[in-house]
Backbone as a ProteinNet text record, in pm:
[ID]
protein_1_A
[PRIMARY]
MLALGLLLNFAGIGLFCWLIFTLAVYALPFFVGLTVFMLALHGGAGTLGAPLVGIAAGGMTLAIGQMAFVLTRSLVIRAIIAALFAVPATLAGYHVVFAMSQFGVPSLLWREIFACVGAIFIGGTAWARLTVLTETRPLDSGRAVGSDPKPILTTAAHK
[TERTIARY]
5501	5435.2	5402	5481.2	5422.8	5303.9	5293.4	5176.9	5052.3	5063.2	4955.7	4919.5	5025.3	4986.2	4919.5	4967.8	4893.8	4749.3	4734.3	4591.7	4499.9	4555.8	4472.8	4437.7	4549.9	4522.2	4423.8	4427.7	4324.5	4181.6	4166.4	4061.5	3977.4	4072.5	4053.7	3991.8	4056	4005.4	3870.7	3875.9	3751.1	3626.2	3649.2	3529.2	3500.1	3602.5	3582.7	3496.2	3531.1	3457.4	3310.2	3296	3156.7	3087.5	3130.4	3068	3027.6	3129.9	3086.1	2961.8	2958.3	2858.7	2734.6	2739.9	2617.3	2566.9	2639.7	2597	2567.5	2595.2	2574.9	2432.5	2322.6	2188.4	2162.5	2254.5	2214.8	2319.3	2374.1	2450.3	2360.9	2243.8	2158.5	2112.2	2059.8	2023.1	2138.2	2257.1	2384.9	2410.1	2405.2	2433.9	2337.5	2189.8	2098.4	2110.7	2134	2164.8	2270.8	2377.1	2522.3	2500.9	2414.1	2381.3	2305.1	2188.3	2100.6	2176.7	2273.2	2345.1	2435.9	2508.6	2602.4	2503.9	2385.7	2297.2	2240.2	2201.4	2155.8	2265.2	2388.3	2488.3	2544.7	2535.6	2564.5	2442.5	2333.1	2218.1	2190.1	2284.6	2268	2209.2	2182.7	2108.6	2195.6	2332.5	2425.9	2466.3	2567	2614.4	2522.7	2413.5	2328.9	2211	2165.2	2029.8	2071.5	2202.4	2235	2248.4	2298.7	2308.9	2166.3	2079.7	1950.9	1878.3	1892.2	1822.5	1866.6	2004.9	2062.7	2028.9	2020.3	1971.3	1836.6	1740.2	1610.5	1594.7	1667.8	1650.8	1694.9	1812.3	1850	1761.5	1700.3	1601.8	1481.6	1422.5	1305.9	1320.6	1461.3	1486.3	1470.6	1525.3	1532.9	1395	1328.2	1177.4	1091.8	1101.8	1015.1	1060.3	1180.7	1236.8	1179.6	1189.4	1138.7	993.7	924	792.8	739.4	795.4	752.2	788.8	895	934.1	852.2	817.2	730.4	574.3	522.6	393.7	351.7	443.5	428.9	425.3	345.5	323.3	391.3	407.3	475	613.2	668.5	802.8	884	845.4	918	953.9	860.7	887.2	973.7	961.8	1049.6	1196.8	1215.5	1338.2	1402.3	1305.6	1366.3	1418	1337.8	1362	1482.7	1474	1622.8	1732.2	1722.2	1835.4	1880.4	1786.3	1823.5	1897.5	1857	1943.8	2081.4	2081.8	2200.1	2313	2272.2	2376.4	2460.6	2429	2511.2	2608.4	2547.4	2621.1	2741.4	2710.5	2801.7	2904.5	2871.9	2971.5	3059.1	3015.5	3081.9	3160	3123.3	3206.4	3319.1	3315.3	3418.1	3522.5	3490	3581.1	3660.4	3566.3	3632.3	3728	3700.3	3783.8	3918.3	3889.8	3997	4088.4	4048.2	4131.9	4204	4124.1	4196.1	4286.7	4260.2	4379.1	4488.7	4495.3	4615.3	4726.3	4701.2	4783.7	4875.7	4805.6	4907.4	4911.1	4841	4847.1	4920.2	5049.5	5116.9	5073.9	5010.2	4959.8	4830.9	4827.5	4693.5	4598.2	4616.3	4528.2	4457.7	4544.4	4481.2	4404.8	4439.1	4354.5	4219.5	4220.5	4090	4002	4078.1	4009.3	3948.3	4033	3969.2	3865.3	3870.5	3766.4	3635.7	3630	3520.9	3461.8	3547	3470.8	3414.9	3483.5	3432.5	3298.4	3296.2	3190.5	3046.8	3092.9	2981.2	2935.3	3018.6	2986.3	2907.1	2950	2877.4	2741.5	2739.8	2617.7	2513.5	2557.3	2478.7	2431.8	2524.9	2452.9	2360.6	2361.3	2260.1	2120.5	2151	2022.7	1965.2	2041.8	1983.5	1922.1	1983.9	1918.1	1800.6	1763.2	1640.4	1538.9	1578.5	1463.5	1465.2	1546.2	1538.5	1454	1492	1444.5	1302.8	1244.8	1130.2	1011.9	895.7	790.4	686.4	593.1	501.1	389	327.9	224	107.8	-20.8	-129.7	-150.1	-213.6	-220.6	-284	-368.1	-427.9	-349.8	-251.6	-173.3	-236.9	-356.4	-414.9	-467	-479.4	-543	-445.6	-448.7	-370.9	-440.1	-346.7	-390.1	-474	-593.8	-684.5	-783.6	-781.3	-863.7	-976.9	-1045.9	-1148	-1256.1	-1306.9	-1409	-1541.3	-1611.4	-1737	-1862.7	-1954.1	-2052	-2133.8	-2157.1	-2212.7	-2364.8	-2431.5	-2563.1	-2581	-2657.2	-2671.3	-2777.8	-2812.7	-2932.6	-3072.6	-3053.8	-3167.3	-3206.8	-3109.7	-3133.3	-3203.6	-3178.8	-3243.1	-3377	-3437.8	-3578.4	-3665.9
6928.6	6910.4	7027.7	7146.6	7276	7323.7	7301.3	7359.1	7271.4	7143.6	7069.9	7100	7153.7	7205.8	7329.7	7419.1	7554	7540.7	7454.5	7421	7362.6	7272.7	7214.8	7328.4	7411.3	7529.3	7614	7642.1	7742.3	7682	7539.3	7474.9	7470.8	7448.9	7435.9	7566.7	7679	7806.3	7825.5	7805	7824.2	7757.4	7629.1	7550.5	7602.2	7642.9	7718.5	7828.8	7922.4	8051	8017.1	7918.1	7878.1	7831.2	7751	7709	7812.8	7917.6	8038.9	8104.4	8145.2	8215.4	8139.4	8000.2	7919.3	7889.8	7877.1	7853.5	7973.7	8112.5	8220.8	8221	8171	8207.1	8123.8	8004.4	7914.2	7957.9	8085.5	8129.6	8136.3	8197.4	8218.4	8076.6	7989.9	7862.8	7776.5	7797.4	7729.7	7781.4	7922.6	7976.7	7937.7	7930.8	7902.2	7759.9	7677.5	7537.8	7510.5	7578.1	7561.7	7610	7740	7772.9	7688.7	7642.6	7535.6	7410.4	7379.6	7249.4	7260.4	7379.2	7411.9	7416.7	7484	7496.9	7360.8	7275.9	7138.9	7061.2	7069.9	6980.7	7032.1	7148.1	7202.2	7182.7	7165.2	7149.8	7000.8	6916.3	6758.8	6685.7	6729.3	6640.4	6521.5	6539.9	6430.2	6434.1	6345.9	6351.7	6302.2	6242.1	6195.2	6276.5	6346.6	6418	6566.2	6637.9	6783.6	6792.5	6699.9	6723.9	6731.5	6629.3	6618.9	6742.2	6807.1	6935.8	7040.4	7041.4	7139.1	7154.3	7032.6	7018.6	7047.6	7003.2	7043.4	7204.2	7265.7	7418.3	7473.1	7439.2	7499.9	7486.3	7379.4	7343.5	7412.8	7427.1	7503.5	7656	7703.3	7838.5	7875	7786	7808.6	7793.9	7684.6	7667.5	7799.9	7836.4	7937.4	8085.2	8098.8	8221.3	8216.4	8108.7	8095.6	8107.8	8045.4	8055.7	8205.7	8245.8	8392.7	8497.3	8473.7	8559	8533.5	8405.5	8399.2	8437.8	8404.4	8440.1	8582	8670.2	8798.8	8894.9	8996.4	9076.5	9223.4	9249.5	9377.1	9363.2	9496.8	9495	9523.7	9590.3	9607.4	9494.8	9410.3	9286	9193.2	9188.6	9104.3	9162.6	9293.4	9342.6	9299.3	9305.3	9275.1	9114.9	9029.5	8889.2	8885.6	8944	8928.3	8981.3	9088.3	9141.5	9018.2	8963.6	8868.7	8756	8721.5	8615.8	8677.4	8796.2	8855.5	8892	8953.9	9006.7	8884.7	8770	8656.7	8626.4	8626.3	8582.5	8693.5	8821.5	8923.4	8905.7	8880.2	8842.5	8725.8	8618.1	8509.8	8516.1	8594.8	8640.7	8722.6	8798.7	8901.2	8808.2	8710.2	8628	8527.5	8463.2	8368.4	8444.6	8570.8	8635.6	8685.1	8725.7	8767.7	8664.4	8533.5	8429.5	8386.3	8391.1	8340	8448.3	8558.5	8669.8	8673.5	8609.5	8583.9	8509.5	8437.7	8325.9	8425.4	8528.2	8580.4	8738.9	8795.7	8936.6	8972.3	9023.3	9048.6	9176.9	9272	9389.5	9376.7	9420.8	9415.1	9501.9	9631.2	9714.5	9645.4	9587	9521.8	9416.3	9343	9218.6	9272.6	9374.4	9440.2	9486.1	9544.8	9606.5	9494.2	9374.4	9261	9195.6	9190.3	9130	9213	9349.3	9428.6	9407.9	9415	9394.8	9265.3	9164.9	9022.2	9009.7	9081.5	9078.4	9137.2	9251.9	9316.5	9227.1	9152.2	9067.5	8948.2	8887.2	8778.7	8795	8908.2	8944.2	8996.2	9057.2	9093.4	8981	8880	8754.7	8687.2	8677.9	8626.3	8704.8	8833.7	8923.1	8901.6	8880.2	8865.4	8749.6	8632.2	8496.5	8506	8575.7	8565.6	8651.3	8780.1	8870	8851.8	8849.4	8872.2	8753.6	8644.8	8508.6	8474.8	8533.7	8490.5	8596	8547.2	8620	8587.8	8677.5	8639.3	8581.4	8483.9	8396.5	8383.7	8375.3	8356.7	8229.8	8226.6	8110.6	7992.1	8016.8	7924.8	7922	7845.6	7846	7782.3	7722.7	7645.6	7746.5	7881.5	7974.3	8099.4	8166.2	8283.2	8410	8495.3	8602.7	8690.8	8730.4	8821.1	8746.7	8609.5	8540.2	8477.9	8561.8	8500.3	8446.9	8329.1	8276.7	8350.6	8369.7	8441.3	8335.2	8359.8	8256.2	8259.7	8139.8	8130.7	8174.8	8124.3	8157	8249.1	8373.5	8474.1	8415.4	8487.2	8471.4	8488	8579.9	8615.8	8512.6	8439	8342.5	8206.5	8192.1	8076.2	8089.4	8223.5	8252.2	8226
10103.2	10230	10296.7	10266.8	10322.5	10249.9	10127.4	10061.6	10108.4	10147.3	10201.1	10325.6	10425.1	10554.1	10534.7	10438.8	10429.3	10384.6	10284.2	10235.2	10340.9	10422.5	10535.5	10631.8	10673.5	10762.1	10701.3	10584.4	10517	10538.3	10489.2	10495.5	10651.8	10747.9	10883.1	10931.2	10907.4	10940.3	10877.4	10759.1	10661.5	10729.4	10766	10831.5	10965.6	11043.1	11171.2	11163.1	11056.8	11047.9	11002	10922.9	10873.5	11003.2	11079.7	11184.2	11275.2	11296.3	11390	11335.1	11204	11135	11129.4	11131.5	11121.1	11254.3	11352.6	11491	11563.2	11521.2	11599.6	11653.1	11582.6	11642.6	11770.3	11787.6	11901.1	12016	12020.6	12134.5	12265.1	12248.2	12376.1	12422.1	12331.9	12390.5	12451	12392.5	12462.8	12591.8	12604	12726.5	12836.1	12804.4	12893.1	12929.1	12838.8	12870.4	12953.6	12937.7	13002	13156.5	13162.9	13295.2	13391.6	13318.5	13378.6	13411.2	13326.5	13348.4	13473.9	13485.2	13603.5	13728.9	13719.7	13828.1	13877.8	13791	13823.9	13877.6	13824	13868.1	14015.6	14050.8	14163.9	14279.1	14224.7	14289.9	14330.1	14289.3	14311.4	14214.9	14095.4	13993.6	13952	13961.7	13924.1	13788.2	13753.2	13614.3	13497	13544.2	13438.4	13420.7	13531.4	13529.5	13483.1	13510.1	13483.1	13334.4	13242.8	13110.8	13039.9	13093.3	13048.9	13064.9	13178	13226.9	13150.3	13117.4	13041.4	12897.8	12836.4	12705.3	12680.7	12784.8	12778.6	12791	12868.7	12891	12773.6	12712	12587.2	12460.6	12460.7	12349	12381.3	12495.9	12512.4	12496.8	12521.8	12493.8	12345.3	12278.3	12118	12065.3	12108.9	12063.5	12106.7	12215.4	12264.5	12210.7	12179.6	12118.2	11976.6	11900.4	11758.1	11741.5	11832.1	11819	11855.9	11945	11994	11864.1	11810	11701.7	11580	11563.5	11430.3	11449.4	11581.3	11612	11627.5	11681.2	11706.3	11590.4	11571.4	11486.3	11525.3	11630.2	11676.2	11639.9	11569.4	11532.4	11653.1	11759.7	11860	11952.6	11960.5	12031.1	11942.3	11819.6	11740	11747.4	11743.4	11768.4	11911.4	12001.4	12134.4	12134.8	12073.1	12070.1	11975.7	11867.5	11797.8	11853.7	11939.7	12023.7	12147.6	12180.2	12285.9	12240.5	12098.4	12049.4	11975.1	11943	11880.1	11962.4	12097.1	12197.6	12225.9	12292	12320.1	12203.6	12091.4	11954.9	11935.3	11971.5	11946.4	12051	12177.3	12286.7	12262.9	12212.2	12167	12046.6	11949.7	11839.2	11869.5	11956.9	12002	12060.9	12163.9	12229.4	12127.4	12037	11939.1	11839	11793.7	11700.7	11786.9	11908.9	11986.3	12000.7	12057.2	12075.3	11926.4	11832.7	11696.1	11658.2	11676.4	11641.4	11715.6	11827.7	11907	11827.9	11740.4	11683.3	11577.5	11508.8	11413.5	11405.2	11524.9	11535	11657.1	11654.2	11783.8	11849.8	11800.1	11845	11941.5	12058.3	12127.8	12065.5	12022.7	11973	11850.8	11741.9	11637.7	11661.5	11765.5	11810.5	11853.2	11929.7	11973.4	11856.2	11760.3	11643.1	11579.3	11554.9	11473.6	11551.1	11693.4	11765.3	11755.5	11790.5	11755.3	11627.5	11526.5	11376.4	11376.1	11417.9	11401.4	11497.8	11600.6	11692.3	11611.2	11556.2	11479	11357.8	11285.3	11183.9	11232	11332.1	11392	11441	11539.2	11591.9	11473.3	11377.5	11262.5	11183.8	11164	11117.7	11182.2	11316.9	11397.6	11396.2	11398.2	11379.5	11235.3	11131.6	11009.9	10980.3	11041.9	11032.5	11088.2	11202.1	11274.4	11195.6	11161.3	11096.9	10952.5	10869.4	10726.7	10665.9	10717.4	10640.1	10694	10803.9	10880.2	10831.5	10814.5	10779	10881.3	10922.9	10999.4	10916.2	10980	10911.9	10991.6	10940.2	11016.7	11078.5	11183.2	11268.4	11175.2	11087.8	11002.1	10854.4	10847.7	10721	10602.4	10615.5	10522.1	10401.9	10430.9	10331	10339.3	10225.5	10195.9	10288.6	10329.8	10395.6	10317.6	10383	10309.6	10230.9	10227.8	10141.8	10246.4	10302.1	10394.2	10308.7	10333.3	10246.7	10283.1	10179.6	10181.1	10180.4	10264.4	10248.6	10114.8	10061.7	9925.6	9935.1	10047.8	10056.7	10173	10149.7	10264	10340.3	10450.9	10531.9	10451.5	10364.2	10270.5	10176.9	10143.5	10039.9	10111.3	10250.4	10317.3	10350.7	10334.1	10380.1	10252
[MASK]
+++++++++++++++++++++++++++++++++++++++++++++++++++++++++++++++++++++++++++++++++++++++++++++++++++++++++++++++++++++++++++++++++++++++++++++++++++++++++++++++

């Protein structure tokens, strides 16, 4: 029974870590959606309208961020957009790792060290998921870059 408990504990921690690294990119849209939800709730939108407004704001943040990142060709702007998504993921990673380390690490110094290392890894994962796997594409994706069609008949041939 003890072996089953250890195995399930290991599987649960592994699933939790996989979720943290997979969902790190969505930290900024989540924070924006939660902030807009709270503002709408306190503004009088009610319990039905506030979640809808929060979900819409989070979804729009994600869509606008991804579209801006894909469509821009400037490396500086792409780095700024990636940093906007990576900084909240880093903060969330710090707090998650710090909270998880309280279960097994009694020393506050080592909890801080683990939290800082975890924040770097989780923020780096969010940065990498945005930058490494995304290439800029032309607005017209029907043809390859640099393959502008040449006219078959020139104006001299028409005369």
